N, C-alpha and C positions, 0 to 999 in steps of 0.2 A: 595603741591601748594595753594596759599593766593590768595582769589580774589581780597584782598586791604591789602597792608601792612600798617605802620604808616604813611606815607608820603599822603598814599589816603584818611585816615582817618583823617587828620587832616585840608584836603580839605573841608570835608563835616562835622565833629562837632566842634563847636565852644571850645570846651575843651580842656585845655591845660594843661602841667604839674606843680601841682602834680594830679588834678583832671580829668585827662584823663585816664579813666581805660579800654580801650580796644586797644590790641596791635596788632589784626591783624582778619582779617574776612576771614573763611574759606570757606564758603559756601554764595553766594547769588542767590538766583532767581530773584530777585528786583519785584516781585509777592505779595510772602506770606512767604516765611521762611529765616531765616539768622543764622547763625551758626561764633559768634566770639570767641576770645580767649583772657585771660588776665591772664600773668605767674607773678606770684606772688615772689617777690624777697625782703631780708632780707633789702634792702633801701628803701621799701617803706615809707613814711614818718608816716604814722599813726599806723607803727608796733614800733612805739620808746614809746609809751604809751599804747599800745592794744594788748597785757598788757606787760610789759616790763618780761622777765625769761620765756614768754610762748607768743609770739607774734601769732595772727589769726588777719585775714581781718574780718572788722566787718562788720556784716550782711548788714548794712544800705549800707556801700559800694558795696556789693555786687550785691544787690537791685540798687543802679545808675548806675554800669557798665553792668545791665540787657537792662537799660532804653537806654544806652547809643546803646547798639546795637542795639534796637527797633527803637531811632531814626535814625539810619543810614538808616535801611529797610525802612523809613518812607521818607526819601530823595529818596530813590532807587526809592518808588512805584509812588510817589507824585511830583516828583522835588523842590529842596530844596530851589529854589532863594532865597535862605541867612534867610531864615525862620529856627527858632529855635523850635524843638520839648519838649515842654514841659512834663514833667513827672507829671500826675494831680493823681493819687491813683491807690493802688494796694491791690487785693483779695487774701486772703486765703494764705500769706507766709508763709513756712516753710523751717525750716534749720534741716539737719538731721546729718551734719558734719558740723566741721570744716574747714576751708582754713587756711592752714599756707605757711609760707614761703617754694618756691623749688615746690611747687603746682602748675599746671596749672589750669586755671577757664575755662569751656568749659558751653557757653551761647548760649543758643538754643531758636528761639524767632518764634512763630507761629504767622500769622496775625491773625485775628480774624473779623473784621470790621470797618467801618468808619463811621460816621454820624457826622453832623454838626461841621465839622472840627477837631473833636476826632476821635483818632482810639484805639480800643481793642485788644491787644496781648496777648497771653501766652508764658510765660516764663518757662524754668529751666537751670538751671547751674549745671553743675556737676565737680567734680574731677577730 
C-alpha cells in the first residue's frame, strides 16, 4: 500500500513529465524517513540516446530522483507552502550497478539535519 500515489506527488512536487522521477511513495513518517519508487520503462525519453541498443538510466537522473524524494520529505516535515526544495550538493556518490528498463528504483532517504534553511539528508537507491 502506498502512502502517496502519482496524484498526491503532483500536488507536492513542481516537476512534471518528463522530469518527474518519482512514481510512488511507499513509506513516509513525515519526520525523518521516506521511501520512494521509480519504475524504469522503455518509453523513458532519456533512454532513446543513453545508450542506443543498451539503454540505462543516467546516474545524474538517479540522483535527481533521490532529490525529488527528499523534496517530498522536506515538504512533509516543514510544510511546503508553495516552496521548492533545491538540490544544492552531493557528497560521496557511488554507482554500483546500472539501472535498466524493467527495473524498479527504490529510493530511501534519511533526514540528518536542518540549518539556515537548508537540510542535509542521506540517500540510497536500490534496484
